[in-house]
N, C-alpha and C positions, 0 to 999 in steps of 0.2 A: 345509632341504635344500640340500645342496652337491652340484650336479649332477657336479662332477668325480669325486666318490666313486662315483657310479651306472653312469659309462661305463667300458666294458671297457678295459683297459690296451692291448690291441692296436689298438682304435679311436683311442685318443688318439694313439698313435704313427702311425697310417696317414696316408699321403700320398695324397689322392684321385686317381683317373684324370682327366686333363685332356684332354678332346676338342677336336677343331678348333675347334669353335664355341664352346668355353669360352675359348680362346686369343684368337680374333677375333670379336667380337661386332657391329661397326659394319656395317650394311647400306646402303651407299650406293649410289646409281644407277650402272649401268655398271661394278661392280666385277667382276673375274674371280677366280672361286673355284677355285682349283688346289691347295686344302690338304687335302681330306677324302677324296681318292680316290673321288669320286663319279662316277656316270655323268652326263656333261655335257648329255646330250641331255634337254630340258625335257619333264616329263609331268606336273608337278605335286606329285610326291612323289620325284623323282630326288635331291633335297637332304635332309640330315639335318634334323631339326626342331629346334627351339629347344630345347636341354637344359634350361632353367629354366621353360619354358611362361610367359613374361613376361606376354604379353597376356592370356592366361585368368586369371593371378594377379591382375592389376591390376583385372579386373572382378570377380573374387571379393571382392578387397579392399575395393572400392566398396560391393558388395552386403551383406557381412558385417560391415563397419567395422573389418578387422582389417588390419595392416601386411603388405604383400607379403612380408616378411621372416620373416613369423610363418605362412607358408602352405608346404606340401609337398604335391606332387600325386603319386600312385601309380597303377599299373596296377591299379585296384580298390583297395577298402580292404583287400584281404587283402595286398597288396604293402606297403602302408604298415605294417600290423600286423606283417609278417614283418621290415621294416627296425627297427622298435621292439625287437623281440625280439635282432635281431642286434647292435644298438648298446649294449644296456644289460645284457644276460644273459649271463653266462658260462657255458658248457654244463658239466654235471655239477657245477655249484657253486650257482647261483642258482635261485630258484623265483618263480612268479608265483600269483596268485591269482584264481581266477574263481567265479563266482556261479551254478551251475546251478539251474534249467533255463536255459540261456543259448545263445548263438550258438556253435555246435560248432567253428569255425575256431579260436578261442582254444586248445582242447585239441589240435588238429591241429598248429598251429604251435609250441606247447610241445613236442610230440614229435618234431617236425622238428628243432627246434634243440636237443634233447636237454637241457631244462630241465624241472626238477620242477614239476607243477601241483598246487596245494592247493586243493582244492574246499570251498567253504562254501556249503551249500545257502540259498536264499532262505528266507524265513519262509512260513508258511501264506499270508499275503497278498502274497506275491512281493515281499517286500521285503528289502533287505540286512540281514543279522544282525550289525550293526555290532560288538557286543561279541565275537563270536566270529572275525570277520574279524581284529579287532585281536589276539586271543589266539593265533591261528596264525601271525601275522606274526613273522618274526625278521630278523635282520641281513642275511641274503640274499634278503629278499623284495623284488624290484626292480619288479613290475609289479602293479596291481589293476586288474581289467577290470570296468567297469560300463557294461552295454548299457541305455541308457534313452532312449527307450522300448524295453522288453526283448523279446528274439525268444527263445522264441515266446509269452510270455505276453502282450504287448501293453502292459502298463502301464509308467507312468513312475516311477522312484524317488523318494522323498520328498527335497525340498531339504536338509531337516534332516540326514538321513543321510548324504548325498553330501557335505555340508559338514564333518561331523564326520570323515568319511574323509580328505577333502583334507587338513584340518588334523592329522590323527593319524598317517595312514600315511606312513612315511619313505621311500618309494620313488615312483614316477611312478604317477598314477592316470589310466588311460585310459578315457575317456568316450566310447563308441560311440553316436553320434547319428544312425545310419543312417535313422531313422523321424522325426526331430525335427520336420520340416515338416509332420506330421499331427498333432502334440501341441500342446495348449492350453498347456502347460508351457514356459516360455522355455528357450532355448539357454543352456547354460554358457559360451558363447562371450562372452556379456555380462560374465562375470567372469573372463575368461582372466588379466587383468592382476594379480589378487588372489593368483593361486596358482601359483608358479614349478614346481610339480610336476604342473601339469595338461597333459594331452593330450586333445584333441578330435578324433575322427575323424567325418567325414560322407561322403556319396557324391552322385553324379549319378544312381544307379541306381534309385532309389525314386521320390521325388516329381517329380524332373526327367524321368522316363521314359528315361533313357539307359543302362540296363542293359547294352546291347549294345556300348557303346563302352568300358567299363571304366575308369571315373574315379573314383579315392577321394581324399579330400581330408583332410589333416591340419593342424589347428592348434594352435601351441604357442608357447613363448618363442622368441626369435631364436636363443638359446644351443642350445635342443633342435633346432630346424629345422636349424641348421648342422651338427650332429652326424650328422643323417638325411641330409643333402644329401653329406656325405663319402662315404657307403657306397651311396647309390643308383645304379643303373644309369646311365649318361651320357644314354642317349636312352629313358628309360623310358616316356615318353608320347609315341605316334607323331603324325605330322602330321595325319592324318584326325581322329583323336581330339580333338586341340586344335581343330580348325576347328569340329567337331561340338558340342563343348562350349561354345565361344565362342558360336556362333549360339543355342544353348538358353539360356545365360545371359542373353544380351541380350533374350530374350523372356519376362520374368519376369511381366509381366501375363498372358500365357498359362498360364504354369505356375501362377500363383496361381489362375486360374479352374479349371484341372483339379484342383487340390488341393481347392478348395471343392466341386466335383463329387464327388469320392471321399468326401469327408467327409459329404457329403448322402446318398451311397448307403450309406455306412457305417451310419448312423442308421437308414435304412429297412431294411437287411439285419438289423440287430441286432433291431430291432422284429418283424421275421418270423420270426427264428430262435427267439424266445420263445414262439411258438406251436405249436412242433414238438414233439410229445410225447415223443419219446426224448432230446431235448436237456435234459440235467438242469441245466445251467448255462452262461450266456454271460458271459464274464469281461470286466471293464472293459477298454477298450483306447483307447490313444493313438497307434496305428499305422494303417497301411492294411491290416491284417488282424484277425481276430477269433479267439480262442481258445474253444472250446466243449468241454464235457464231456457225454458221451453215455454211453448204456447199455452198447454195446459198440463200440469204436473200430474194431478188426480187421474186424468185420462191416459197419459203416456204410461204411467207408473201401472195401470191396470191393463193396458195393452202389452207391455212387456212381461208382466207375470203370465199372460195367456200364451206368450212365447216361450215360457220357461226360464225367463230372466229374471231373477231377483235383485233389485237395487234398492236405494234409500230414498225415500219421498222426503224432502226437507222443507216442503213449502210452507209448514206451520211455524218455521223458525223465523225470528225478526230478520229483516232484510232479504229474506230467501224466498220470497213468493214465487211460485211456480219453478221451483229448483228441484233438481234430482242429483244425487250423489252417486258416482259410479266408481267402483274399485277397479283397479287396473289388474286383469287377470292373466292368465297364459295367453299366449299368441292365438291359440286355437278359441278360448274363452271370448276374447276379444273379438275376434272375426265373427262369432255368433251374435255377439250384442250388436255389432254394426250391422249385419244382415237383418237382425231383428228390427231395429232402428229404421232401416231403409223398407222393410216390409210394412211398416205401420205408417209411412208417409203418407 
């Protein structure tokens, strides 16, 4: 794969915006900054944030074993995904491939960017249909989205299928690992160097409990990251988000314990769900949620709302008729859920 062939022509020629803090980075004591038209009165956030989030990236680099130059941060993973669309997909010409049922923002971003979306349904086992994916691929297929563990099904894709696609797909393969911290399967970050067409997205919203700060992470080759850096907004990650993210990343032992607790509660919840008479199937999960098949999803969803329990009805998604998605909560929240389910039996 030659990356040069995948990048949009206007992006190749683009001269990125250079911010004040891009042009002068040294922060020595007693420096007087009069270059960025900032309010000079100190309040903790009167100065522009580091446009490259250097400190946060350094800690992520140590945590994940990936070079700082292979990391891009976004205002949530959605911004990262949008940047990927804008860098590599020519409107009205190129297409991307998605595998429903999956994360709905891939389709939304394709529509926003005026890019054709080719859908290839997962198999009955919620695995990629490798042969069909490769059959629908053409010279204008720029991106293939693999959400693993998948949302809303919860399962991870087989390593064998993903590897075949990485080797056979002529565009970029984006593996969305938003839920990887809950999975027994290893992250594809460990094999990033093997595949120049691999992009991995992760987030602090799930396992790290930082959904409110909106920080998405992209890992890829230095060449891909350099292209995305050309088009990202100059100060896309605000100072407060950087501070919160750094503090949380540095408490990795606490995060680890929280993940262990969620996994323990997940297994207990699954065990209890299997005893509910109207639940027809509890699907295997590698995420912090469980997909269940019930007798009537619309009715059961309404019943739970009346009991004060808010879940996600996924019955309109392909292959997901009469399914509900349940996030693993605290012990007490899970007990309330099970009680509510028993009450409506």
